[in-house]
Residue, then its C-alpha position, 0 to 999 in steps of 0.5 A: m500500500a502507498r505510504p505518502e509522507f513528507s518530513c520537514a526540518v526548520s532553521v531560524r535566524p533573526l532579521p535585525e534589518r527588518s526589525q524595529p524593536e522600539s515599535g515592537a516588531h521583531a523579524f525572523a527568517y525561517t527556512v524549511r526543508i521538505t523531503n518526500s520521505g514516503d514511497v509515492p509522489g506528493q504535492l504540497i498544496g497549502r499551508h497552515w501556521i500557528i504563530t504564538d508570541a511571548t504574551g500568548r497571542v496567537e495568529e493563524v495563517r493559511g494559504l495556498g502553496v509556499v512562496g508562490k509554489q506548490p512543489l511536486l516531490q518524487p520519493g527522496e526529493s526535497f524542496e527548500y524555501t525561506s520566508w519571514l515574519r514579524l512578532r510583537t515580542p522578541s521571542g515566540t513559537m511557530q508550528g503548523s502543517y502542510f496539506c498535500m496530495t498524492d499523484e492519485a489524489m489521496p490527501f495527507e498532511a505533513a506536520v511541522d513540529e513547534f520551533a522557537l523564534a527567539l533573539a539570542s538576547a531573549l534567551h537569557 
């Protein structure tokens, strides 16, 4: 039986050039590497992010594709993209999932485990 599966790895870095801490705007870039770790082709169709700042304020983001693309990945292939966001606090978390579809129109989700958004100074 077909096993659709995407695995995701994330790295984060602060974006001081897009931040305005005095106005409560702390920017972070995140790079996601999505790998088809299953045994059938799959396409990323949409995304759902849950972003939480240090005060517990939650924002949900949903949309089609990632950075304007809906990559189709063969087993073993990867796709990497970088995007960014602003938080009102110098730290927070982000987690979510990708809605995906096999080449036989079987839907599946790829989870993105919670990861930290934090300035080095906010960790002390």
